[in-house]
LOLUMFI-912217 format. One line per 5 residues: their letters; for each residue x, y, z of C-alpha. Coordinates in nm, 2 decimals. Example, Ala and Ser with C-alpha at 12.3 -4.5 7.8 and 13.67 -1.06 7.14 Angstrom:
% LOLUMFI-912217
as = 1.23:-0.45:0.78; 1.37:-0.11:0.71;
% end
This chain:
% LOLUMFI-912217
marhg = -2.58:2.09:3.95; -2.18:2.07:3.89; -2.02:1.74:3.85; -1.75:1.77:4.11; -1.47:1.50:4.02;
kqftp = -1.59:1.43:3.65; -1.24:1.41:3.44; -1.23:1.72:3.18; -1.21:1.59:2.79; -1.01:1.82:2.54;
eakrv = -1.32:1.90:2.41; -1.47:2.03:2.74; -1.14:2.26:2.76; -1.19:2.39:2.44; -1.59:2.47:2.49;
iikls = -1.50:2.64:2.82; -1.18:2.88:2.65; -1.44:2.96:2.42; -1.71:3.08:2.67; -1.47:3.27:2.82;
qqgls = -1.39:3.41:2.59; -1.70:3.53:2.49; -1.69:3.71:2.81; -1.87:3.47:3.10; -1.76:3.47:3.43;
srkie = -1.67:3.11:3.61; -1.98:3.11:3.76; -2.21:3.17:3.44; -1.96:2.88:3.24; -2.03:2.66:3.59;
eitgy = -2.42:2.73:3.52; -2.37:2.65:3.12; -2.14:2.31:3.17; -2.26:2.19:3.46; -1.84:2.16:3.57;
nrrtv = -1.71:2.25:3.92; -1.61:2.66:3.88; -1.33:2.57:4.12; -1.12:2.34:3.84; -1.33:2.58:3.56;
skilk = -1.07:2.86:3.70; -0.77:2.63:3.68; -0.83:2.55:3.34; -0.86:2.95:3.24; -0.58:2.99:3.48;
rfaer = -0.32:2.80:3.24; -0.47:2.89:2.92; -0.36:3.27:3.07; -0.02:3.11:3.20; 0.06:2.90:2.88;
gnien = -0.12:2.98:2.59; -0.26:2.63:2.61; -0.47:2.39:2.81; -0.25:2.05:2.77; -0.08:1.90:3.08;
lprsg = 0.26:1.94:3.14; 0.50:1.68:3.05; 0.57:1.43:3.32; 0.92:1.29:3.44; 0.78:0.93:3.46;
rrpkt = 1.04:0.60:3.54; 1.37:0.61:3.39; 1.45:0.45:3.04; 1.64:0.10:3.07; 1.86:0.22:2.80;
tkrsd = 2.08:0.48:2.72; 2.16:0.67:2.39; 2.44:0.49:2.35; 2.28:0.13:2.40; 2.00:0.28:2.17;
svlfr = 2.25:0.33:1.93; 2.37:-0.01:1.97; 2.03:-0.16:1.92; 1.97:0.07:1.60; 2.28:-0.02:1.39;
mvkrn = 2.24:-0.40:1.48; 1.85:-0.36:1.31; 2.00:-0.15:1.01; 2.27:-0.47:1.00; 2.03:-0.72:0.94;
rrqtl = 1.65:-0.61:0.97; 1.48:-0.92:0.91; 1.54:-1.08:1.22; 1.25:-1.16:1.47; 1.20:-0.91:1.76;
aelts = 1.29:-1.24:1.97; 1.64:-1.26:1.82; 1.68:-0.88:1.79; 1.65:-0.85:2.19; 1.86:-1.23:2.25;
efnta = 2.13:-1.03:2.00; 2.12:-0.67:2.22; 2.12:-0.80:2.57; 2.45:-1.07:2.46; 2.61:-0.79:2.32;
sgssl = 2.54:-0.54:2.56; 2.48:-0.80:2.90; 2.16:-0.62:2.93; 1.89:-0.85:3.03; 1.60:-0.63:2.83;
ssrtv = 1.21:-0.78:2.80; 1.13:-0.81:2.42; 0.88:-0.53:2.47; 1.09:-0.28:2.61; 1.28:-0.35:2.33;
krrlf = 1.02:-0.28:2.10; 0.95:0.03:2.29; 1.25:0.18:2.21; 1.24:0.08:1.81; 0.91:0.23:1.80;
aegyk = 1.03:0.54:1.97; 1.31:0.55:1.68; 1.03:0.52:1.41; 1.10:0.13:1.36; 0.82:-0.07:1.28;
rkavs = 0.82:-0.45:1.17; 0.63:-0.43:0.81; 0.62:-0.69:0.50; 0.87:-0.65:0.23; 0.72:-0.43:-0.07;
kiiti = 0.74:-0.59:-0.37; 0.81:-0.36:-0.67; 0.97:-0.35:-1.00; 1.20:0.00:-1.10; 1.13:0.10:-1.43;
garnq = 1.42:0.21:-1.59; 1.48:0.61:-1.72; 1.40:0.51:-2.09; 1.02:0.30:-2.01; 0.97:0.60:-1.78;
akrrr = 1.00:0.88:-2.07; 0.75:0.57:-2.31; 0.54:0.55:-2.06; 0.50:0.95:-2.03; 0.48:0.99:-2.34;
fcrei = 0.21:0.78:-2.41; -0.01:0.94:-2.09; 0.00:1.25:-2.31; -0.11:1.11:-2.61; -0.40:0.95:-2.46;
lhwtv = -0.44:1.25:-2.22; -0.80:1.37:-2.43; -0.91:1.08:-2.47; -1.32:0.99:-2.44; -1.48:0.69:-2.33;
dnnws = -1.70:0.74:-2.64; -1.48:0.81:-2.87; -1.17:0.58:-2.77; -1.23:0.41:-2.42; -1.54:0.21:-2.52;
hiifs = -1.36:0.00:-2.80; -1.07:-0.15:-2.60; -1.03:-0.47:-2.47; -0.77:-0.49:-2.23; -0.56:-0.80:-2.18;
detki = -0.35:-0.93:-1.96; -0.23:-1.24:-1.76; -0.27:-1.31:-1.40; -0.14:-1.58:-1.12; -0.38:-1.72:-0.85;
vfgtn = -0.20:-1.84:-0.59; -0.35:-2.11:-0.34; -0.21:-2.25:-0.01; 0.03:-2.04:0.25; 0.10:-1.70:0.10;
rkmyv = 0.42:-1.60:0.37; 0.56:-1.28:0.36; 0.91:-1.13:0.45; 0.88:-0.87:0.72; 1.17:-0.65:0.77;
wrkde = 1.22:-0.35:1.05; 1.22:-0.01:0.90; 1.08:0.32:0.89; 0.80:0.47:0.70; 0.99:0.61:0.48;
erlrp = 1.24:0.34:0.39; 1.02:0.12:0.27; 1.18:0.16:-0.08; 1.53:0.13:0.02; 1.72:-0.21:-0.15;
eclgv = 1.82:-0.35:0.23; 1.43:-0.32:0.32; 1.32:-0.48:0.02; 1.30:-0.89:-0.15; 1.11:-1.21:-0.21;
qpdse = 1.09:-1.52:-0.02; 1.19:-1.80:-0.25; 0.94:-2.02:-0.31; 1.13:-2.35:-0.22; 1.05:-2.24:0.13;
hpara = 0.68:-2.33:0.06; 0.65:-2.63:-0.10; 0.30:-2.62:-0.03; 0.21:-2.34:-0.22; 0.04:-2.41:-0.55;
stmfc = -0.06:-2.16:-0.81; -0.20:-2.13:-1.15; -0.22:-1.88:-1.43; -0.52:-1.76:-1.62; -0.55:-1.51:-1.90;
gcicy = -0.87:-1.30:-1.94; -0.99:-0.93:-2.09; -1.21:-0.65:-2.03; -1.35:-0.39:-2.22; -1.59:-0.11:-2.12;
hgvgt = -1.96:-0.31:-2.19; -1.78:-0.61:-1.98; -1.57:-0.88:-1.85; -1.44:-1.10:-2.14; -1.36:-1.48:-2.15;
ltpvt = -1.15:-1.62:-1.85; -0.90:-1.91:-1.95; -0.69:-2.11:-1.73; -0.33:-2.14:-1.89; -0.13:-2.44:-1.80;
gnint = 0.25:-2.43:-1.77; 0.47:-2.13:-1.90; 0.32:-1.89:-2.21; 0.50:-1.95:-2.58; 0.42:-1.78:-2.89;
dkyis = 0.19:-2.11:-3.00; 0.00:-2.11:-2.66; -0.04:-1.74:-2.66; -0.22:-1.78:-3.00; -0.47:-2.02:-2.88;
ilddy = -0.53:-1.85:-2.59; -0.61:-1.52:-2.87; -0.81:-1.77:-3.09; -0.99:-1.89:-2.73; -1.12:-1.62:-2.59;
vwpvv = -1.11:-1.25:-2.81; -1.38:-1.37:-3.07; -1.63:-1.46:-2.81; -1.56:-1.09:-2.68; -1.61:-0.95:-2.97;
arhfv = -1.90:-1.15:-3.11; -2.05:-1.01:-2.80; -1.98:-0.65:-2.78; -1.85:-0.52:-3.10; -2.02:-0.71:-3.38;
nkpwi = -2.05:-0.44:-3.69; -1.83:-0.18:-3.43; -1.42:-0.13:-3.45; -1.22:-0.22:-3.15; -0.84:-0.20:-3.07;
fqedn = -0.70:-0.48:-2.87; -0.45:-0.42:-2.56; -0.17:-0.60:-2.43; 0.14:-0.58:-2.28; 0.52:-0.62:-2.38;
apchv = 0.54:-1.00:-2.30; 0.77:-1.14:-2.58; 0.53:-1.41:-2.67; 0.30:-1.11:-2.70; 0.54:-0.90:-2.99;
siran = 0.72:-1.21:-3.14; 0.71:-1.19:-3.51; 0.46:-1.50:-3.52; 0.23:-1.33:-3.28; 0.22:-1.01:-3.46;
awekd = 0.14:-1.20:-3.81; -0.13:-1.40:-3.71; -0.27:-1.07:-3.54; -0.21:-0.90:-3.85; -0.37:-1.19:-4.06;
ngivt = -0.72:-1.16:-3.82; -0.73:-0.83:-3.88; -0.67:-0.74:-3.53; -0.56:-0.41:-3.43; -0.37:-0.34:-3.13;
lpwpa = -0.33:-0.07:-2.88; 0.06:0.07:-2.86; 0.15:0.01:-2.52; 0.49:0.14:-2.32; 0.67:-0.16:-2.15;
qssgi = 0.66:-0.18:-1.76; 0.25:-0.03:-1.75; 0.09:-0.32:-1.60; -0.03:-0.03:-1.34; -0.21:0.16:-1.61;
niien = -0.40:-0.13:-1.74; -0.78:-0.11:-1.62; -0.79:-0.54:-1.56; -0.53:-0.51:-1.29; -0.88:-0.40:-1.09;
vwrvl = -1.01:-0.74:-1.15; -0.73:-0.93:-1.05; -0.73:-0.75:-0.71; -1.07:-0.85:-0.64; -1.03:-1.21:-0.81;
k = -0.67:-1.20:-0.50;
% end
């Protein structure tokens, strides 16, 4: 029985076109699909005339803004990307003498590609460090798990934030994520309720190491004490009579003369690590889980 009055889905339309291209008549298509033959004929006629089955665009209601007023709105967004939708709407109405709602302003911004998104926190890597990082990656390109990676202890510090951790939002397009005016972080002083604690930890192929809390800032003496606390238990657990290499980044307390001397005196072999390369340290995946 034909489904009179039933609305076609795009998939149903494509099925009808495919059956027609196989040489079936409208009557036969009606029998197979159960759709009304008259509507089937309209779909086939539309495809024959236009080469597609999409509906023609409709005129709809006239927009409440003009191209000129839209340009004014977009300039306001670029001038101050961090204002809220309510603030932007109020400023636009005051400047243009309009009485648009926030919903209308939001639609105009969305149509142009502007969306309110969290500020991206990013650290730019200098050209010299980029070259060092590429050179390091080429050197370890052919390393294997058995011969290389399973012998390395990866280490790092992380800060866990407790309480409110508000984000800053800006109006931007998708391709504007890294524009200078779309970057930045909120001062911690604006959120006194926040508290944070730093931890040092390590991980290797055989398992996770010891997680050590850190009070205050890390200097060379504190770093040496931390190493003495969490490196040797990992070595005793996983590297008895086995070679191992310790990975650390290039923080000043890590590469100080006294820290390097202590590592040398204790037989700790370190992995040369390029600056600004925390993103390629596998322990970052552990921190993401903790946060």
